[in-house]
C-alpha positions in Angstrom: 47.2 39.5 10.2 44.5 40.9 7.8 45.2 38.0 5.5 44.7 35.5 8.3 41.5 37.2 9.3 40.2 37.1 5.7 41.0 33.4 5.5 39.1 32.8 8.7 36.2 34.9 7.5 35.9 33.2 4.2 36.3 29.8 5.9 33.4 30.6 8.3 31.3 32.0 5.5 32.0 28.9 3.4 31.0 26.7 6.3 27.8 28.7 6.9 26.9 28.6 3.2 27.5 24.8 3.2 25.3 24.3 6.2 22.6 26.4 4.7 22.8 24.4 1.5 22.5 21.2 3.5 19.5 22.7 5.3 17.9 23.6 1.9 18.5 20.2 0.4 18.1 17.6 3.2 17.0 19.0 6.5 13.4 17.9 7.4 10.9 20.4 8.6 8.3 19.3 11.3 5.6 17.1 9.9 2.1 18.5 9.4 -0.1 17.5 12.3 -3.9 17.2 12.1 -6.0 17.5 15.3 -8.7 15.2 13.8 -7.3 11.7 13.8 -9.3 10.8 10.7 -7.7 13.7 8.8 -4.3 12.7 10.2 -4.9 9.1 9.0 -5.7 10.4 5.5 -3.1 13.2 5.1 -0.6 13.0 8.0 3.1 12.1 7.6 4.7 8.8 8.6 8.1 9.9 7.5 7.9 8.6 3.9 8.7 11.9 2.1 12.5 11.7 2.5 13.0 10.4 -1.0 9.7 11.6 -2.3 9.1 13.4 -5.6 9.5 17.2 -5.4 6.0 18.6 -4.8 6.4 21.6 -7.0 7.0 19.3 -9.9 4.6 16.5 -8.9 1.5 18.7 -8.7 2.1 20.0 -12.3 2.7 16.6 -13.9 -1.1 16.0 -14.7 -1.0 19.2 -16.7 2.4 18.6 -18.4 1.4 15.0 -19.2 -2.3 15.5 -19.7 -2.4 13.0 -22.5 -1.0 10.2 -20.3 -3.1 11.4 -17.2 -6.5 12.4 -18.5 -7.9 11.7 -15.0 -4.9 13.0 -13.1 -3.6 10.8 -10.3 -7.0 9.3 -10.0 -6.0 7.3 -13.1 -3.7 5.2 -10.8 -6.5 4.7 -8.3 -5.7 7.6 -5.9 -8.8 8.9 -4.2 -9.7 12.6 -3.9 -12.0 14.6 -1.7 -13.8 17.9 -2.3 -11.7 20.8 -1.2 -8.5 18.9 -1.0 -5.5 19.4 -3.3 -3.8 16.2 -2.3 -5.3 12.7 -2.9 -6.0 10.7 0.2 -2.9 8.9 1.4 -0.5 11.5 0.1 1.4 13.7 2.5 3.7 16.7 1.9 6.7 17.6 4.0 9.7 19.9 3.5 12.9 17.9 3.4 15.1 20.5 1.7 12.1 21.2 -0.6 8.5 20.1 -0.2 8.2 16.4 -1.2 5.3 14.0 -1.4 5.1 10.7 0.4 2.8 7.8 1.2 1.0 7.2 4.5 -1.2 4.5 5.9 -4.3 5.6 4.0 -2.5 5.2 0.6 -3.3 1.5 0.6 -6.0 1.4 3.2 -8.9 3.6 2.0 -11.1 2.5 -0.8 -14.5 3.1 -2.4 -17.4 1.1 -3.7 -20.1 2.1 -6.1 -23.7 1.0 -5.9 -26.7 2.5 -7.8 -24.3 5.1 -9.3 -23.2 6.5 -5.9 -19.7 6.3 -4.6 -19.0 5.5 -1.0 -15.7 6.0 0.8 -14.6 3.3 3.2 -11.7 4.0 5.6 -9.5 1.0 6.5 -10.4 -1.0 3.4 -7.8 -2.3 0.9 -7.5 0.1 -2.0 -8.1 -2.5 -4.7 -8.0 0.2 -7.5 -4.5 1.7 -6.6 -1.7 0.6 -8.9 1.4 1.8 -7.0 3.7 0.1 -9.5 2.2 1.9 -12.5 2.4 5.2 -10.5 6.1 4.8 -9.7 6.9 3.8 -13.3 5.0 6.9 -14.5 7.1 9.2 -12.2 10.4 7.7 -13.2 9.4 7.9 -16.9 8.2 11.5 -16.6 11.3 12.6 -14.8 13.3 11.5 -17.9 10.9 12.9 -20.5 12.2 15.9 -22.5 8.8 17.6 -22.0 9.6 17.9 -18.3 11.6 21.1 -17.9 11.8 23.9 -15.3 10.0 26.2 -17.8 7.2 23.6 -18.3 6.7 23.4 -14.5 6.7 27.2 -14.2 4.2 27.5 -17.1 1.9 24.8 -15.7 1.9 26.4 -12.2 1.0 29.7 -13.8 -1.8 28.1 -15.7 -3.1 26.4 -12.6 -3.3 29.6 -10.6 -0.3 28.9 -8.4 2.5 31.0 -9.9 6.0 30.5 -8.5 7.9 33.4 -7.0 11.4 34.3 -8.2 13.1 32.4 -5.4 11.1 29.2 -5.9 11.9 29.4 -9.6 15.6 29.8 -8.8 15.5 26.8 -6.4 13.6 24.8 -9.0 16.2 25.5 -11.7 19.4 25.3 -9.6 18.6 22.8 -6.9 15.5 20.6 -7.6 16.0 19.7 -11.3 19.8 19.0 -11.1 19.1 16.6 -8.2 16.0 15.0 -9.8 18.0 13.1 -12.4 20.2 11.6 -9.8 17.3 10.7 -7.5 15.4 9.1 -10.3 18.4 7.1 -11.5 18.8 5.8 -7.9 15.1 4.9 -7.8 15.2 3.1 -11.1 18.2 1.0 -10.0 16.3 0.0 -6.8 13.3 -1.1 -8.8 15.0 -2.9 -11.6 13.9 -6.2 -10.1 10.3 -5.5 -11.1 11.1 -5.9 -14.8 11.6 -9.6 -14.5 8.3 -10.4 -12.7 4.6 -10.3 -13.6 3.1 -6.9 -13.0 1.5 -6.3 -9.7 -1.6 -4.5 -10.9 -4.1 -2.6 -8.8 -4.4 -3.4 -5.1 -1.2 -5.4 -4.8 2.4 -5.0 -3.9 5.6 -7.0 -3.4 7.1 -5.6 -0.2 9.3 -8.8 0.2 11.4 -7.9 -2.9 11.5 -4.2 -1.9 13.2 -5.4 1.3 15.5 -7.8 -0.5 16.7 -4.9 -2.8 17.2 -2.7 0.3 19.5 -5.4 1.8 21.5 -5.9 -1.4 20.1 -9.5 -1.9 19.9 -8.8 -5.7 16.3 -9.7 -6.5 17.1 -8.8 -10.1 19.2 -12.0 -10.2 16.2 -14.3 -9.7 12.5 -14.5 -10.4 11.1 -15.0 -6.8 7.7 -13.4 -6.3 6.2 -12.1 -3.0 3.2 -10.2 -4.3 0.2 -9.8 -2.0 -3.1 -7.9 -1.9 -3.4 -4.9 0.4 -5.2 -6.0 3.6 -7.9 -4.2 5.6 -6.8 -2.5 8.8 -10.0 -2.1 10.8 -10.7 -3.9 14.1 -7.0 -4.3 14.8 -7.7 -5.4 18.4 -9.3 -8.6 17.0 -5.9 -9.5 15.5 -3.5 -8.7 18.3 -3.5 -12.2 19.8 -2.5 -13.7 16.4 0.3 -13.3 13.8 0.4 -10.4 11.3 1.1 -10.3 7.6 -0.5 -12.7 5.1 2.0 -15.5 6.0 1.9 -14.8 9.7 5.6 -14.0 10.0 5.4 -11.5 12.8 3.4 -11.3 16.1 4.1 -7.6 16.9 1.6 -5.0 15.8 4.3 -2.3 16.3 6.7 -4.1 14.1 4.0 -4.7 11.5 3.2 -1.0 11.4 6.8 0.1 11.3 7.8 -2.3 8.6 4.9 -1.2 6.5 6.0 2.5 6.9 9.6 1.6 6.0 8.5 -0.4 2.9 6.4 2.6 2.0 9.4 4.9 1.8 10.0 6.0 5.4 13.6 6.2 6.6 14.8 4.8 10.0 16.0 8.2 11.1 12.8 10.1 10.0 10.2 7.6 11.2 7.2 9.4 12.6 6.5 6.9 15.4 4.1 9.0 17.3 2.0 9.5 14.2 2.1 5.8 13.4 1.1 4.9 17.0 -1.7 7.4 17.0 -3.2 6.0 13.9 -2.6 2.4 15.2 -4.5 3.2 18.4 -7.4 4.7 16.5 -7.6 1.6 14.3 -7.8 -0.8 17.3 -11.5 -0.4 17.5 -12.3 1.2 14.2 -15.2 -0.9 12.9 -15.6 -2.7 9.6 -18.3 -1.4 7.2 -21.8 -2.9 7.2 -23.2 -4.5 4.0 -25.0 -1.6 2.3 -28.2 -3.5 1.4 -30.9 -5.1 3.5 -30.3 -8.8 4.4 -32.9 -11.5 5.2 -32.3 -12.5 8.8 -33.5 -16.0 8.3 -31.2 -16.6 5.3 -28.3 -15.2 7.3 -29.1 -17.5 10.2 -29.2 -20.5 7.8 -25.9 -19.4 6.3 -24.4 -19.2 9.7 -25.4 -22.8 10.4 -23.7 -23.9 7.2 -20.6 -21.8 8.1 -20.3 -23.6 11.4 -21.0 -27.0 9.9 -18.2 -26.6 7.4 -15.8 -25.6 10.1 -15.2 -22.0 8.9 -15.6 -20.7 12.4 -12.7 -22.8 13.6 -10.2 -20.7 11.6 -12.0 -17.3 11.2 -14.1 -16.5 14.3 -13.0 -14.3 17.1 -12.3 -16.4 20.2 -11.2 -19.4 18.2 -7.7 -20.6 19.2 -6.9 -21.0 15.5 -7.7 -17.3 14.6 -4.5 -15.5 13.6 -2.5 -18.8 13.5 -0.9 -20.2 10.4 -2.5 -23.0 8.4 0.1 -25.0 6.4 0.2 -25.0 2.7 -0.1 -28.7 2.8 -3.7 -28.1 4.0 -4.5 -24.8 2.3 -3.1 -25.6 -1.2 -2.8 -21.9 -2.1 0.0 -20.3 -4.1 3.3 -20.8 -2.2 5.4 -18.0 -3.7 4.9 -15.4 -0.9 5.6 -17.7 2.0 8.5 -19.4 0.1 10.1 -16.0 -0.4 10.1 -15.2 3.3 12.9 -17.6 4.3 15.5 -17.8 7.0 17.7 -15.4 5.2 15.0 -12.8 5.3 14.4 -13.3 9.0 18.1 -12.9 9.7 18.1 -9.5 7.9 14.9 -8.4 9.6 16.6 -9.0 13.0 19.0 -6.1 12.2 16.2 -3.6 11.2 16.2 -0.7 13.7 19.4 -2.0 15.4 20.3 1.6 16.4 16.8 2.3 17.8 14.5 1.3 20.6 12.1 -0.3 18.2 14.6 -2.9 16.8 12.8 -5.9 15.3 12.7 -9.1 17.3 9.6 -10.9 16.2 10.0 -12.1 12.6 9.9 -15.8 11.7 9.4 -18.1 8.8 6.2 -20.1 8.3 4.9 -22.8 6.0 1.5 -21.3 5.1 -0.8 -18.3 5.6 -2.5 -16.8 8.6 -6.2 -17.4 9.4 -7.8 -13.9 9.2 -11.0 -12.6 10.7 -13.7 -12.1 8.1 -15.0 -8.8 9.3 -16.0 -6.6 6.3 -15.1 -9.5 4.0 -17.4 -8.2 1.3 -15.2 -5.1 1.0 -12.0 -7.0 0.7 -12.2 -8.5 -2.8 -10.4 -9.9 -4.7 -9.6 -12.9 -2.4 -6.8 -15.1 -1.2 -3.4 -13.5 -0.1 -2.5 -12.6 -3.7 -5.9 -11.4 -4.8 -6.2 -14.1 -7.4 -10.0 -14.9 -7.0 -12.4 -12.1 -7.9 -15.5 -12.9 -5.8 -16.5 -14.9 -2.8 -18.8 -16.9 -5.2 -15.7 -17.9 -7.2 -13.8 -18.8 -3.9 -16.6 -21.2 -3.2 -16.1 -22.8 -6.6 -13.6 -25.6 -7.3 -10.3 -24.2 -8.4 -10.6 -25.6 -11.9 -13.7 -23.5 -12.5 -12.4 -20.2 -11.0 -11.6 -17.5 -13.6 -8.2 -18.1 -15.2 -8.0 -14.4 -16.0 -10.1 -11.5 -14.9 -10.0 -7.7 -14.7 -9.3 -6.0 -11.4 -9.2 -2.4 -10.1 -12.9 -1.6 -10.4 -15.2 -0.3 -7.6 -18.7 -1.3 -8.7 -20.0 -3.7 -6.1 -21.2 -7.1 -7.3 -24.0 -7.6 -4.8 -24.8 -11.2 -5.9 -21.3 -12.8 -6.2 -19.7 -10.5 -3.6 -16.8 -8.7 -5.2 -16.4 -6.0 -7.8 -17.8 -5.9 -11.3 -14.9 -5.3 -13.7 -15.0 -5.6 -17.5 -11.9 -3.7 -18.4 -8.6 -2.4 -16.9 -5.8 -4.5 -15.6 -6.1 -8.2 -16.4 -4.7 -10.6 -13.8 -3.4 -13.8 -15.3 -3.5 -16.6 -12.7 -1.2 -18.8 -14.7 1.8 -16.4 -14.0 4.2 -16.9 -11.1 2.8 -15.8 -7.8 -0.8 -15.4 -9.2 -2.0 -19.0 -8.6 -5.7 -19.2 -7.7 -5.9 -22.8 -6.3 -6.5 -24.1 -2.9 -8.8 -23.1 0.0 -11.4 -25.8 -0.8 -13.8 -25.3 2.0 -17.3 -24.9 0.8 -16.5 -25.7 -2.8 -18.6 -28.9 -2.8 -21.7 -27.4 -1.3 -25.0 -27.4 -3.3 -25.7 -24.0 -5.0 -28.6 -23.3 -2.7 -26.3 -23.7 0.4 -23.6 -21.6 -1.2 -26.1 -18.8 -1.7 -27.1 -18.9 2.0 -23.5 -19.0 3.0 -22.8 -15.9 0.9 -25.7 -14.1 2.6 -24.1 -14.8 6.0 -20.7 -13.6 4.8 -22.2 -10.4 3.6 -23.4 -9.8 7.2 -19.9 -9.9 8.7 
């Protein structure tokens, strides 16, 4: 009888220890909630920490790899605020251990510089953020012999946040042994990137992220779906049209959820209330005003040219064409993104969320790109869906005179040509697949004086 009781006791103890191990390694803790919606937008969780880098290691990487990260994570375009340990757009949540993840603000908060002063703009596309370079750094660092438990412990001590004995034990016995496996999985999921042109700052290829998730083997072809980050202000203006650059979905909820999933969130951990809260706030969140005085008479003359050229037909609120798709046969812009999103993609999207109330029902294929409102257009450079044209002045030039290559990722505002002045950094080559800068010929044959007036009007939007 005693033997049987001992067997039962150890079986129960083993089960309890196993459950505790599972709690320590995968169980999610409640997400951090911020009462202020702006703070929640910048630092709240959308559920994307589930496969995130362990925070205890992540925060010490700029010290361990100081030579590679002289500016810390700001070197990848992450934005910081005084008094905050985390960059804007990075959240932390305990899933076994504390992990970092992305949120809406990762890609949708930016800055511009004018007269030496930096200005933060919520809702703007972060044209300086190079997510691809950041991910490649993390995977490389995780396999670097310099990254060891001792290195993390020493860096934490040097940075005034020493680890207790239990945290050191977890770091050595749980976090590091799992890190190699997690990084190997991530590398395999991102292998498709190696056969395509680099994204560079302010761009991503969510289409191929999804194809990899569905086992469609993007590594076996060279199809490109790279697009620029969009702005997310004034969402109410967009609710009667179609979302995403190619207008492939008419549901704001599905657009938001698909962005969260592409950013690393898991179906089972999706923070829907958090996403909906931010979405509701962005409905009427305004676009930024042009930061310099404008001549009202020149703006009015520019508006007349804008209407004469038919720009209002596609881009003005109230126009029946706003939010609708214009065919590539008319636009003439790079076809790669819309070609990538084919019937096979739609069929797979129809199964996303199949076990949940938010299952997707609104995806479709298109043959072009959606007509977007031009609110805050001055803060949305570079232009076209793939960010292949650096300034509005270049967009008003014939395609054969647009820059074949240019640097992007800078934040100094070009107040004349409307874009960002950039003389170094990541060079975008428009001859590479998916980077074409042709098409959108409206306004390209205007006299220079009229183009200048039109630019003044566009600054006012």
